[in-house]
ROLOFI-447875 format. One line per field, with one value per residue (C-alpha): x, y, z. Coordinates in steps of 0.5 Angstrom, whole numbers, plus 2048, in hexadecimal, padded with zeros to 3 digits. Last residue first. Layout:
// ROLOFI-447875
x <- c(X/...)
y <- c(Y/...)
z <- c(Z/...)
This chain:
// ROLOFI-447875
x <- c(7FC/7FD/804/803/7FC/7FE/804/7FF/7FB/801/803/7FC/7FB/801/801/7F9/7FC/801/7FB/7F7/7FE/804/808/809/80C/80D/808/806/7FF/807/80B/804/803/80A/80A/805/809/80D/809/807/80E/810/812/814/81C/81C/817/816/81E/81F/824/82A/82E/82C/82F/82C/82F/82B/827/823/81F/819/818/812/811/80E/80D/807/800/7FF/803/807/80C/80D/814/818/815/819/81C/818/814/81A/819/813/80E/812/810/809/80A/80C/807/803/806/801/7FA/7FA/7FD/7FB/7F4/7EF/7EB/7EC/7EE/7F3/7F7/7FC/805/804/809/80C/810/815/817/81B/81F/823/825/822/821/81D/821/826/82A/825/81F/822/824/81D/81B/820/81D/818/812/80F/80E/808/804/7FD/7FC/7FA/7F5/7F8/7F3/7F3/7ED/7ED/7F3/7EF/7E8/7EE/7F1/7EA/7E9/7EF/7EE/7E7/7E8/7EF/7EA/7EA/7ED/7F3/7F5/7F7/7F5/7F1/7F5/7F2/7F1/7EB/7E6/7E0/7DF/7E5/7E3/7DE/7E1/7E6/7E1/7DD/7E4/7E5/7DF/7E1/7E6/7EB/7E8/7E9/7EE/7EB/7EF/7ED/7F1/7EE/7EA/7E5/7E2/7DA/7DE/7DF/7D7/7D6/7D9/7D7/7D0/7D0/7D4/7CE/7CA/7CC/7CD/7C6/7C5/7C0/7C4/7C9/7D0/7D5/7DA/7D6/7DC/7DE/7E5/7E8/7EF/7F3/7FA/801/804/802/7FA/7FB/7FE/7F8/7F4/7F6/7F5/7EE/7ED/7F1/7EC/7E7/7E3/7E3/7E5/7E9/7E9/7F0/7F2/7F8/7FE/7FF/802/802)
y <- c(7C6/7C1/7C1/7BC/7BD/7C5/7C2/7C1/7C7/7CC/7C8/7C9/7CF/7D3/7CE/7D1/7D8/7D7/7D4/7DA/7E0/7E0/7E0/7E6/7E7/7ED/7F1/7F7/7F5/7F0/7F7/7F9/7F4/7F4/7FD/7F9/7F6/7FA/7FF/7F8/7F7/7FF/7FE/7F7/7F7/7F4/7F2/7EA/7E8/7E4/7DE/7DA/7D5/7D1/7CB/7C4/7C2/7C8/7CC/7D2/7D8/7DB/7E1/7E6/7E7/7ED/7EA/7E6/7E8/7E4/7DD/7D9/7D4/7D0/7CC/7C6/7C6/7C3/7C7/7C5/7CC/7D0/7D8/7D8/7D2/7D4/7DB/7DA/7D4/7DA/7DF/7DA/7D7/7DF/7E0/7D6/7D4/7DB/7D9/7DE/7E2/7E8/7ED/7E7/7EC/7EF/7EE/7E9/7E2/7E0/7DA/7D8/7D1/7CE/7C7/7C7/7C1/7C3/7CA/7CC/7D2/7D4/7DA/7DD/7DC/7DE/7E5/7E6/7E4/7E8/7EE/7EE/7EC/7E7/7E8/7ED/7E7/7EA/7E6/7E8/7E7/7EA/7EC/7E9/7E8/7E0/7E0/7E3/7DE/7D8/7DB/7DC/7D3/7D0/7D3/7D2/7CA/7CA/7CE/7D3/7D5/7DA/7DD/7E3/7E9/7EA/7EE/7EE/7F0/7F5/7F3/7F4/7EC/7EA/7F0/7EB/7E4/7E7/7E9/7E2/7DE/7E3/7E0/7D9/7DC/7E2/7E9/7EE/7F3/7F1/7F5/7F6/7FA/7FE/803/807/804/804/7FD/7FB/7FD/7F8/7F3/7F3/7F2/7EC/7E9/7EB/7E9/7E3/7DF/7E1/7E7/7E5/7E6/7EB/7E9/7ED/7F2/7F9/7FC/7FF/804/809/808/80D/80D/810/80C/80F/80F/807/807/80A/806/7FF/801/802/7FC/7F8/7FB/7F9/7FC/7F7/7F8/7FE/801/801/806/804/808/80A/806/7FF)
z <- c(847/842/83F/839/837/838/833/82D/82E/82E/827/825/827/824/81E/81D/81E/818/813/817/813/817/811/80D/807/805/7FF/800/805/808/809/80E/812/814/815/81A/81E/81E/822/827/828/829/830/830/82F/837/839/834/839/833/835/830/833/839/83A/83B/833/832/834/830/835/836/83A/83C/843/848/84E/84F/84F/849/848/843/843/83E/83E/839/832/82D/827/81F/81F/822/81F/81E/820/827/826/826/82D/830/82F/82F/837/839/837/834/83C/840/83F/83C/840/83C/841/845/84A/849/84B/846/845/840/840/83A/837/831/830/82B/826/820/821/81A/819/81F/81C/817/81B/822/81F/81D/825/825/823/825/81F/822/829/825/825/823/81D/815/810/80A/804/7FC/7FC/7FB/7FF/805/803/803/809/80D/80A/80C/813/814/812/817/81C/820/825/825/82B/827/827/81F/81A/813/80C/80A/804/807/807/809/80F/810/811/815/81B/819/81B/822/823/825/82B/82B/82F/82B/827/821/81D/816/812/80B/80E/80B/810/80C/80B/812/813/80E/810/816/815/810/814/819/815/812/819/81B/820/825/82B/829/826/82A/825/826/827/821/822/81D/81B/816/817/819/81D/823/820/822/828/829/828/829/831/831/82D/832/838/834/830/829/821/820/818/816/811/80C/80B/804/7FE/7FF)
């Protein structure tokens, strides 16, 4: 795109309120649409149509779905694509394999980008890991993700926090073995991933360092993709992350 795209933010919660000033600070026009819940008397078809019409009326080029992840997000993605918009959805991705395939095919046909907001994948050190260690066979991957605030959205820490760690593994070292992943709300902030070889730690990333503009960097990555640059963090990628996370939870129940 020659000009900076305009955004429509779907949602009215804490995250939607945070995103608007961030986008405005980058010189991006951003409107909001808060009536994102399906009404009790509303059919699926009417719900998708209402959202699609609202997004089309916004005259935006990108829809950012700042809503709690869940099955409804697949319908919101569909509505955005029907309106002709590119889409950014929040992690974790709870869409089924069938939904993922259908929506990716729809996006491909309409030549629209589907992105999932795994912001730490644009961290400089995560990209360095991919260049240095990919695919990571013979390495062991571990990480901690502790958040000092309480849970505001009702998603278990294993889904909401560890999916960040799993996304880094899937991006940089997908062939590595998982050694240990820890997560919790209401603990002192820590966001750390590491790699081990032969029992020795050979690399680590403190995700709290160098992340001051991580959301803005993700926006730049998305907008570069709108101009034709490669972009890996789509629904297929998000589904692989979710499948790996579910497999880990089955092996290591808590």
